[in-house]
C-alpha positions, -999 to 999 in steps of 0.1 A, spaced: 182 -185 57 152 -202 47 149 -229 27 127 -245 2 106 -262 26 104 -235 49 96 -215 20 67 -240 6 50 -239 40 46 -203 48 32 -206 9 10 -233 13 -4 -211 45 -3 -181 22 -25 -199 -9 -48 -216 19 -84 -199 20 -93 -222 47 -70 -201 71 -73 -168 88 -64 -138 68 -45 -125 95 -29 -152 91 -27 -156 55 -15 -112 58 11 -126 81 29 -151 53 28 -127 30 46 -108 47 69 -132 57 70 -147 22 81 -105 7 111 -103 30 123 -138 24 121 -130 -13 135 -150 -41 119 -173 -68 94 -196 -51 80 -166 -26 68 -145 -57 54 -182 -73 40 -185 -41 26 -150 -39 17 -144 -79 -3 -180 -79 -26 -165 -53 -44 -142 -78 -69 -164 -78 -89 -163 -43 -118 -142 -39 -107 -117 -10 -96 -80 -31 -82 -73 -6 -52 -101 -3 -49 -96 -38 -40 -62 -31 -16 -71 -8 -3 -97 -30 7 -70 -59 17 -49 -32 47 -66 -15 56 -77 -56 57 -44 -62 79 -36 -27 101 -67 -32 117 -51 -65 117 -84 -83 117 -79 -121 108 -120 -124 74 -104 -108 69 -84 -140 52 -106 -159 22 -116 -134 17 -81 -120 8 -74 -165 -15 -99 -162 -32 -88 -135 -34 -59 -147 -48 -63 -181 -77 -88 -165 -107 -64 -165 -122 -92 -141 -98 -86 -118 -110 -53 -89 -103 -20 -99 -82 -18 -65 -65 -50 -74 -56 -36 -107 -40 -5 -101 -16 -21 -72 -7 -40 -100 0 -10 -120 19 8 -89 34 -28 -85 50 -21 -124 61 8 -115 78 4 -81 100 -24 -98 113 1 -119 119 -16 -156 110 8 -177 104 -23 -204 72 -18 -192 64 19 -198 42 9 -233 23 -10 -213 17 11 -185 9 38 -209 -11 19 -226 -36 17 -191 -26 54 -186 -60 58 -203 -79 29 -183 -123 32 -184 -120 25 -148 -108 60 -133 -84 47 -100 -65 18 -126 -59 51 -153 -45 75 -128 -20 49 -111 -4 44 -141 -3 81 -153 17 84 -119 37 51 -128 48 65 -163 57 99 -146 82 72 -117 97 56 -143 106 82 -166 116 103 -135 141 74 -127 152 74 -170 161 110 -169 177 106 -134 159 128 -115 169 148 -89 198 131 -84 185 94 -90 169 68 -72 195 74 -42 180 113 -43 146 90 -41 154 68 -12 170 101 7 149 109 39 127 80 37 125 65 69 100 41 61 121 20 37 92 15 9 92 18 -25 66 51 -33 48 57 -61 65 91 -71 100 108 -50 96 133 -21 91 170 -31 123 188 -29 121 204 11 102 229 17 81 246 46 49 225 54 31 255 45 39 252 5 42 224 7 4 215 18 -4 236 -2 12 218 -34 -3 186 -22 -41 203 -19 -39 220 -54 -64 200 -79 -46 219 -109 -10 203 -102 -4 168 -117 -8 141 -98 26 131 -94 36 165 -83 10 161 -57 20 126 -45 59 146 -41 46 169 -19 28 140 1 55 120 6 81 150 17 55 162 38 54 123 56 94 124 53 89 156 75 70 134 102 59 165 125 22 171 138 23 199 112 26 175 84 3 153 99 -26 176 95 -16 192 65 -14 160 48 -52 147 66 -66 178 45 -61 150 19 -84 135 29 -108 158 13 -97 159 -19 -114 152 -47 -91 119 -62 -104 85 -44 -64 76 -55 -50 100 -40 -70 98 -9 -62 64 -7 -26 69 -3 -30 96 22 -51 70 41 -18 47 32 8 78 40 -6 79 75 -5 45 83 33 48 77 36 77 97 15 59 129 7 99 144 -22 98 166 -27 137 150 -43 115 124 -66 97 144 -99 125 137 -95 123 102 -89 89 95 -120 78 117 -143 105 98 -128 92 58 -137 55 74 -166 64 87 -182 89 57 -211 78 40 -206 71 -2 -167 74 6 -151 52 -17 -141 17 -5 -106 17 -13 -100 50 5 -123 36 36 -103 0 37 -65 25 37 -77 41 70 -91 14 87 -53 -3 79 -37 33 90 -60 33 122 -50 -6 132 -8 8 127 -13 37 151 -31 11 177 -42 37 204 -72 26 216 -102 49 205 -80 29 171 -96 1 183 -130 10 193 -135 26 158 -125 -6 141 -146 -30 161 -173 -7 151 -166 -13 111 -157 -52 116 -191 -63 101 -192 -36 74 -212 -47 44 -179 -35 22 -160 -66 24 -124 -47 15 -132 -31 45 -146 -56 67 -116 -74 58 -96 -48 62 -108 -39 98 -102 -75 106 -67 -71 94 -65 -39 116 -75 -55 143 -46 -81 143 -19 -51 137 -32 -36 165 -30 -65 188 8 -66 171 11 -27 178 1 -40 213 21 -67 222 55 -84 231 56 -100 196 90 -100 182 78 -91 145 46 -89 125 56 -111 97 61 -141 118 50 -168 92 87 -188 107 80 -184 135 43 -196 135 50 -230 119 76 -238 146 45 -231 173 64 -201 187 42 -166 186 
């Protein structure tokens, strides 16, 4: 178990803008795994950074930790209209992930935010909290059932149906986003190539928030069948940077040679968040093709072991 000195040392790496972005990412995920008040404090104080990508990941990690001590900082980030939309969106999603209904009123307020990605995220978070408080399809245990990735998701998986039925639900622009997300996570949990290809079709849908979540899910699955669709989204002229960033990170997680070539082509992209995502994805690629024990290796790095 890491003590105060170790947590503080990893926190200083995260908060130091002179460190490489890849080293700071690994420090962040180390803090997420360590948990506790001090880890939350170090993550929270890094929201002053200039990198929207890093701040987005800070909010993501606070949500995944599901520690209510993170709620005040996430509320502050969501309210701060000077923060980039992708950062505010992730703060709203994190508040939903923590699962405390006391944030419902705030999330309802920002469900009408002028930034559509923020508004849609908060709408999803409201639906998730209402689903939890109503017992869902069987409560929180049901939500976690069948999820091999141990992630806290913006919506519970839909009750199992065929891939064809789930695909139809996923792609139906007339359904509420929450129901389409439920189909998304059910397809992810199935994990078959057919499910992967159905999810990839979602990268053509209208909502940028939805497309970005498809990229995230395909990155979790790490299935090579998704590579062509992820590459196409990353390469697409005019595609939302939030979507391209998730597709880049997904390619890094899949970690095969064709992914490497694509990421190297976009590592100097004019969109900073895409450029930085390719940098992080190349580090993920290196990890996936190495003998390193874990990606979140902040403590090992302090000891000089890599």
